[in-house]
C-alpha positions in Angstrom: -13.8 16.9 -5.9 -14.2 13.5 -8.5 -16.4 11.1 -7.3 -15.1 7.3 -8.2 -16.7 5.1 -10.7 -19.1 2.7 -10.2 -17.1 -0.1 -11.2 -14.1 1.1 -9.9 -15.6 1.7 -6.3 -17.0 -2.0 -6.7 -13.3 -3.2 -7.3 -12.1 -1.2 -3.8 -14.8 -2.6 -1.8 -14.1 -6.4 -3.2 -10.2 -5.8 -2.5 -11.2 -4.2 1.1 -13.6 -7.2 1.8 -10.9 -9.8 0.6 -8.4 -8.3 3.0 -10.7 -8.6 5.7 -11.7 -12.0 4.8 -8.0 -12.9 5.5 -7.7 -11.2 8.6 -10.6 -12.7 10.0 -9.1 -16.2 9.1 -6.2 -15.4 10.9 -8.0 -14.2 13.8 -10.3 -17.1 13.8 -7.3 -19.6 13.9 -6.0 -17.5 17.1 -9.3 -17.4 18.8 -10.5 -21.0 18.3 -11.9 -22.5 21.7 -10.3 -25.8 21.0 -6.6 -26.7 22.2 -4.2 -25.8 19.7 -2.7 -28.5 17.5 0.6 -28.6 16.3 -0.4 -27.7 12.9 -2.3 -24.3 14.6 0.6 -23.4 16.5 3.0 -23.8 13.1 0.5 -21.8 11.2 0.7 -18.9 14.2 4.5 -18.8 13.9 4.0 -18.1 10.0 1.3 -15.7 10.2 2.8 -13.6 13.3 5.8 -12.4 11.2 3.7 -12.0 7.9 1.4 -9.4 10.1 4.7 -7.9 11.6 6.0 -7.6 7.8 2.6 -5.9 6.7 2.7 -3.3 9.8 6.1 -2.6 9.1 5.5 -1.9 5.6 2.9 0.5 6.7 5.2 2.3 8.8 7.8 2.2 6.5 5.5 3.9 3.9 4.6 6.6 6.0 8.1 7.5 7.2 8.8 11.5 8.6 10.2 13.7 5.7 13.1 16.2 6.8 10.0 19.2 6.5 8.4 17.2 9.3 5.5 15.9 7.3 4.7 12.4 6.0 6.3 10.8 2.9 2.7 9.2 2.2 0.0 11.4 3.5 1.7 14.6 3.2 0.2 15.6 6.9 2.1 16.6 9.5 4.0 14.0 11.4 2.6 11.4 13.1 0.1 11.4 10.3 -3.1 9.6 11.2 -1.9 6.1 9.7 1.3 6.2 12.3 -0.7 7.5 14.9 -3.3 4.9 14.6 -0.8 2.1 14.4 0.9 3.3 17.3 -2.5 3.2 19.5 -3.4 -0.2 18.4 -0.1 -1.7 18.7 0.7 -0.3 21.9 -2.8 -0.8 23.8 -1.8 -1.7 27.0 -5.1 -3.7 27.6 -4.0 -6.1 24.3 -1.5 -9.0 24.8 0.9 -7.8 22.4 2.4 -5.6 24.9 2.1 -8.4 28.0 4.1 -11.0 25.3 6.7 -7.9 24.8 7.1 -7.3 28.2 7.3 -11.2 29.1 9.9 -11.4 26.9 11.8 -8.4 27.9 11.7 -9.7 31.7 13.1 -13.2 30.6 16.2 -11.6 29.3 
């Protein structure tokens, strides 16, 4: 198995750290202790759909092929990416599930 060249490994690390920093900023806004301002609410209303687009994009790439394997991973479907996303999104102890139930109950 080939190993990555140090420069490529560093570039991958920088990309990953940049993505984590971006997510950290989003999390900071969501969890800040002060009362939310109108600007915070507007930011959240922009940020949440953006994050949903990212998740949908990941799930779209990892669709099942007619043979039963993941289109990207080529492992049996549901692949590890879909399984992890499902577990994180549908975790009954997180607020996303409570929010979805609340919206459905209001209909």
